[in-house]
N, C-alpha and C positions, 0 to 999 in steps of 0.2 A: 395686712401691709402686704402681704403677697400678693393679693391679688389687686390693687392698688398699682402694684410696679407692674404684672402684667398688663394692666389696661392701658398704663401709660406706654408702654412697650408697645402696646396691639396700634394705638393712634399713632407713634413715630413711624410705626412701618405701613399704613396707610399712608402717612405723609409722604413717604419716600416712594410709592409707587409713582406719585404724580407728579417725580423730578425727571426734568425733561435732561435725555442725555447731551453729556457739554462735548462729546469726540465721537467720530465715528471708529468703530470699536476693531476694524481693521486697517486704521492708521496707523500703524506699528512707533512710526518713526514721528510721532506728534509729540512734544513734549506740551503738557497742561497740569493745570492744578484743579482740583475737584474734592467735594464733600461728600458727606454720606454720614451713617450711623451704626452703631455695633451693640449688640445685645447677646451677651453671653449667659451661661452657667458654668460652675466652677465646683471643684472639689481641692481642699489643700489643709497641707498640715504641715511640721514641724519637722525639720532633720534635730534630734537630740542630740545631744554629748553628754556624759556622766561627769561631775565634778570629779576630783580625789576623792578617795572615801577617807571621811572625818567622821568623828564619834559622835557629833550631834547630827549626821546626817542619816543614824542607823534607825530611825522608824520608818523610814520609807524602803519598800526592799526592791521595787523596782518601776519602771515607769516606761510608757509607750505614748507614740503619737496613734491618735486614730483621725481619718478623715472626713472632714466637716464640708456643709452644702455653702456654695456662694451665689452670686449675682451680680451682673454688671453691665453697666449702660454706658456708652461713649460715642464722643464726636469725633470722625474720621478725617483730617487733612491731609492729602494725597498730594505729591508732586512728582509726576512723572517725566524724571530728567534723561530716559533713555526707553531705547525701544521694547528692553527688557528689563529697564531698572524702576521701583517707585522708592522714595524716600515718605514713610507715613509718621505720622504723630495722632495720635489717640489719644486726648487727655480721656480717663474713664472716672467713673462711680462708681464704687464696689463696695459690696458687703459681703464679710466673710464669717463663717466661723471656723477655728482648729478647737481640736480638742486632747489635750493630754490625760492620759488615763494611769492612775495612780495605784500600787496594793503596798499596804501596810504592814506590821509584823504580825498584825491580828488577820492577817488575810482580807481585809475589807478592802472593796475597792472603791476607790473616789478617783469622779472624773470632772475634771476643770476646762469648762471652754469657755474659751478665749474668742468674742465677738469684735470683729473689726472694722471700721469704716474707714475706707481710703480713698484718696483722690491718689489717683496711677497717672505719671504720665510718662509713658513709653515711645521710645523714638525706635524705628525700622526700616531697615532694609527689606526691599521686597525683590526678588527675580523671578519672574515671569517667563513661561515656555513660548512657545509658537502656539496659535490659536490652532484650534481642530473644530473648524465650523465657529461656533459661537460658545469655545469650551477651552480654559484655559490653566492648565496646574501651575502654581507656585510654590515656594518657599519663601520663609523668612527668619531674620533674626535680628537682635538690637540690644537695647538695654532700656531699663524701665526705676523711674524713682517714685517709691509710693511714700504718701503723707495720712498716716495714721490720726483722723478726728477723732476714734472713740479711744485711745491709746490711756492707759490707766498709769502710766511712768511717775504722774504726781500723787498718787492715792496713797492716803496715809490711814493709821488705826485699822488694819485689815492684816491678820497673819496668815490668812487662807487665800491669799491671791497669788497669781504671777506676774508681777510685772513686765510689761513689753513694751521696746522703745517707740518711738514716732515717727522715727524714720527707716526708711528700707532703701535698697539696691539692689537689682536682681537682672540676671541675666534670661534673654527667653528668645526660643527658635520652635518653626510649626511649619505646617504644609497646610494649603488651602487650594478650591477649586474658584474659578470665575467663570461664573455660568452668565452670559449675555442676554436682554431681554430689551424689546423695542426702548423703555423709558429708563431701566435701572438694572443696575448689575447687583447679581445677587451672588457671596463669598462664603459658602461656608468654613472654616479655619479651626483646626485645632492647632492648640499652643501648649508648652510647657516651659516652666519657669521656675528659674533656681536662688534664690538671696544669697548674697555672699556677705550680709551684715551682721552681724549678731545680733539679733533683738534680747537677748535675754538683761533685763537690770538685775545685775547681782543685788539681793538684799539679804543679809543673814539672817534675820527674824523672820523672813518667810519660810516656813517649812516644805510648799513645794517649788522652791524658786530655788533655796540654796545648794538642792541635790542636781540642778542645770549648770554645769560651764557655761555651753553655748547653744542657740537654736536659731535655726534658718527657715526662714519660709521656703515651702515648695507649693506649686499648683498647676494644677492641669485644667485649661477651661477648652470650652467649646462655645464659638463663637459665631452667629450667624451677622456678617457685614453687608449694608445697603447701600451703595455707593451711587452718585448719576452722572 
């Protein structure tokens, strides 16, 4: 599966190299709309908050989040409305794993991995520096809505799962570098996001869920943007 994803990403990379630049890189005052693709890898976990202690929770001694890997692929729509500012919309398909590690009264370790397939819809504002030859630095900030296609919120007859909500929203921020080539722009970028929607679906009968009061998504992403 991962080989197919990488092969598909490589194909898109080759196609992006054929894109013809739609604007002069030193024409800072020009207003323009242009497009591209975004490919990234990520690590993610949850911020976990313990539920108040109850007798039925005594079977779990402690729990903690563990980082899990992810991969994403998106389409960039960029509107340059000012010589230093862009508005960016980047619909993205994201595969992500997050793990929670539990220890019971017998000191046995149980790891629960939650696999998600997200449709992400981030809206970002980007501020760019003046160019230094064919190079610019930028910072980004924005909000993002996530829809989890693999959510198990409707799962039944399973006592050992953690139900995760289908909808999420997050704030995100980061920085990157724009490197101009004759026919495309290469932009490596690092980004951090913090969810502000409680993803835990309280279900008293689920032994690994009832000890959680709230859980929020956290993601660190390294992205390569290719824009025409």
